C-alpha positions as CSV (number, residue, x, y, z in Angstrom):
1,M,-0.2,-2.3,-30.3
2,S,-4.4,-1.3,-30.0
3,D,-6.2,1.5,-28.3
4,T,-8.4,-1.3,-27.4
5,Q,-5.8,-3.3,-25.7
6,L,-4.2,-0.2,-23.5
7,R,-8.0,0.7,-22.4
8,K,-8.3,-3.2,-21.7
9,F,-5.8,-3.4,-19.8
10,F,-5.0,0.0,-17.6
11,D,-8.7,-0.2,-17.3
12,F,-9.6,3.2,-18.9
13,N,-12.4,4.8,-21.4
14,P,-12.6,7.8,-23.9
15,S,-14.1,10.0,-20.8
16,D,-11.3,8.6,-18.1
17,L,-8.2,9.8,-21.3
18,I,-10.0,13.0,-21.9
19,A,-10.5,13.8,-17.8
20,N,-6.7,13.4,-17.1
21,Q,-5.4,15.4,-20.4
22,M,-7.4,18.3,-18.2
23,G,-5.7,17.3,-15.1
24,R,-8.2,15.6,-13.0
25,L,-9.8,12.3,-12.6
26,S,-12.7,11.6,-13.9
27,D,-15.9,10.4,-12.0
28,K,-15.1,6.1,-12.5
29,Q,-12.0,7.4,-11.6
30,A,-12.7,9.1,-8.8
31,E,-14.8,6.3,-6.7
32,R,-12.3,3.8,-7.3
33,I,-9.6,5.6,-5.9
34,K,-12.0,5.9,-2.7
35,K,-13.5,2.8,-2.1
36,A,-9.9,1.4,-2.3
37,E,-8.5,4.5,-0.1
38,Q,-11.5,3.2,2.3
39,G,-10.6,-0.3,2.8
40,A,-7.2,0.2,3.4
41,N,-8.2,3.3,6.1
42,S,-10.3,0.6,7.1
43,I,-7.7,-2.3,7.6
44,F,-5.2,0.1,9.3
45,R,-7.9,1.2,11.6
46,G,-9.1,-2.5,12.4
47,V,-5.2,-3.8,13.6
48,G,-5.3,-0.1,15.7
49,I,-8.5,-1.5,17.7
50,F,-7.2,-5.4,17.4
51,L,-4.0,-3.9,18.9
52,I,-6.0,-2.0,21.9
53,L,-7.9,-5.1,22.0
54,I,-4.8,-6.8,23.1
55,G,-3.1,-5.0,25.4
56,V,-6.8,-5.1,27.3
57,I,-6.9,-8.9,27.7
58,V,-3.6,-8.5,28.9
59,S,-4.2,-6.3,31.3
60,F,-7.0,-7.8,32.5
61,F,-5.0,-11.1,33.2
62,M,-2.1,-10.1,34.6
63,L,-3.6,-7.7,37.1
64,R,-6.2,-10.7,38.4
65,A,-3.4,-12.9,38.6
66,A,-1.7,-10.7,40.6
67,T,-5.1,-10.3,43.1
68,Q,-5.6,-14.0,42.5
69,A,-1.8,-14.4,43.5
70,G,-2.4,-12.6,47.4
71,W,-0.9,-9.6,45.8
72,E,-1.9,-5.9,47.2
73,F,-1.4,-3.1,45.2
74,S,-0.1,-0.8,47.6
75,S,2.7,-3.6,48.3
76,S,6.3,-3.5,46.3
77,N,5.9,-6.8,44.6
78,V,3.1,-5.1,42.5
79,I,6.0,-3.2,40.6
80,G,7.0,-5.6,38.1
81,P,3.8,-6.3,36.9
82,L,2.7,-2.4,36.8
83,V,6.4,-2.1,35.0
84,A,5.1,-4.9,32.6
85,L,1.9,-3.6,31.9
86,G,3.3,-0.1,31.2
87,V,6.2,-1.8,28.9
88,I,3.4,-3.1,26.7
89,W,1.1,-0.4,26.6
90,L,3.7,1.4,25.5
91,M,4.6,-0.4,22.7
92,L,0.9,-1.6,21.6
93,G,0.2,1.9,22.1
94,F,3.0,3.2,19.5
95,F,1.3,0.4,17.5
96,A,-1.8,1.6,17.3
97,F,-1.3,5.2,16.7
98,G,1.0,4.5,13.9
99,A,-2.0,2.4,13.1
100,F,-4.5,5.0,13.3
101,K,-2.4,7.4,11.5
102,L,-1.8,5.8,8.3
103,A,-6.0,5.7,8.5
104,G,-6.1,8.8,8.6
105,N,-3.4,10.0,6.0
106,T,-4.6,10.4,2.4
107,L,-2.6,9.8,-0.5
108,D,-1.9,12.9,-3.2
109,T,-4.3,11.0,-5.9
110,S,-3.6,14.5,-8.1
111,V,-3.2,13.5,-11.7
112,Q,0.4,13.4,-12.9
113,K,1.5,12.7,-16.2
114,V,4.5,11.8,-18.0
115,E,5.5,11.5,-21.2
116,G,8.1,9.6,-23.5
117,K,10.2,6.7,-24.8
118,V,8.8,3.4,-22.6
119,R,11.4,0.7,-21.3
120,L,10.4,-2.7,-19.5
121,V,12.9,-3.6,-16.9
122,K,12.9,-6.8,-15.8
123,V,13.9,-6.0,-12.2
124,E,14.7,-8.6,-9.4
125,K,13.8,-7.7,-5.7
126,Q,13.9,-9.8,-2.0
127,Q,10.3,-10.8,-0.5
128,S,10.5,-12.0,2.9
129,Y,7.5,-14.5,3.5
130,K,6.8,-16.9,6.6
131,T,8.4,-20.6,6.4
132,A,5.9,-23.6,7.7
133,S,8.3,-23.2,10.7
134,G,7.0,-19.4,11.5
135,S,10.4,-18.1,10.5
136,T,10.9,-15.4,8.1
137,S,12.9,-16.2,4.8
138,H,13.5,-14.4,1.7
139,R,13.8,-15.4,-1.4
140,T,14.7,-13.8,-4.9
141,V,11.5,-12.5,-7.3
142,Q,11.7,-10.9,-10.6
143,Q,9.4,-8.5,-11.7
144,Y,9.1,-5.9,-14.6
145,E,9.1,-2.0,-13.7
146,L,8.2,0.5,-16.9
147,R,9.5,3.5,-17.0
148,V,9.2,6.6,-18.9
149,G,11.2,9.2,-18.2
150,K,12.5,9.4,-15.0
151,I,9.5,7.7,-13.4
152,K,9.0,3.7,-13.0
153,F,6.0,2.2,-12.5
154,E,7.4,-1.1,-10.3
155,D,5.6,-4.9,-10.8
156,V,3.4,-4.2,-13.9
157,D,1.7,-7.1,-15.8
158,E,3.8,-9.5,-18.1
159,E,1.2,-9.0,-20.5
160,L,1.8,-5.6,-21.1
161,L,5.1,-7.1,-22.6
162,N,2.7,-8.0,-25.6
163,I,0.9,-4.9,-25.9
164,I,3.2,-1.9,-26.0
165,E,6.8,-2.1,-27.6
166,E,10.2,-0.7,-25.9
167,G,10.9,2.5,-27.5
168,D,8.0,3.3,-28.6
169,T,6.1,7.2,-26.9
170,Y,3.6,7.4,-24.4
171,I,2.2,10.1,-22.5
172,F,0.9,8.1,-18.7
173,Y,-1.5,9.4,-16.7
174,Y,-1.4,8.9,-12.7
175,T,-1.9,9.2,-9.4
176,K,0.8,11.2,-7.8
177,D,1.7,9.3,-4.5
178,S,0.6,5.5,-5.6
179,K,1.8,6.0,-9.2
180,D,-1.4,3.9,-10.0
181,I,-1.5,4.4,-14.1
182,L,-5.0,5.6,-14.6
183,S,-4.9,5.8,-18.2
184,C,-2.5,5.9,-21.6
185,E,-1.7,7.1,-25.1
186,F,0.3,6.4,-28.0
187,I,2.0,9.3,-28.8
188,S,4.6,7.3,-31.7
189,K,6.8,4.5,-33.1
190,G,9.8,4.5,-31.9
191,K,13.5,4.5,-34.2
């Protein structure tokens, strides 16, 4: 293990580490997190807008088909299409609202610290995927978790096994909600 390998693997420099030791993000880390958050928020807003557009298009074509079929809006035979539109708008509105709400949420990116002996654990997780026929299937994938004290960092790169020795003591600095590792420092060799 070398400090250089750790810095390269977790993408931090000495000034990032100093800022994290003081309980704050460095300017570089804050900018990187801000860009990632803006990208995710844009995706959620786009999904919300897309769902609303689907609702508008479906409504337009349903109402157009109803009027072309000679239905009048005052007659009782329009109730079916209006109920269908109501259900469609209720479902799409629910998901669009959820997407907009997610876009408006901000993660707590306060710097957290955990110190302890490192354990690298191979875990199996179920992952869903679409098959060629369009159905959803599941497969078991193996991932590594980095565990320090009661904190676990999921899906770490297998390359970390060549950098950190299990049982050594480290301090890891990470963001509270997303548990993204910001920096780390070696404390002592394991026994």
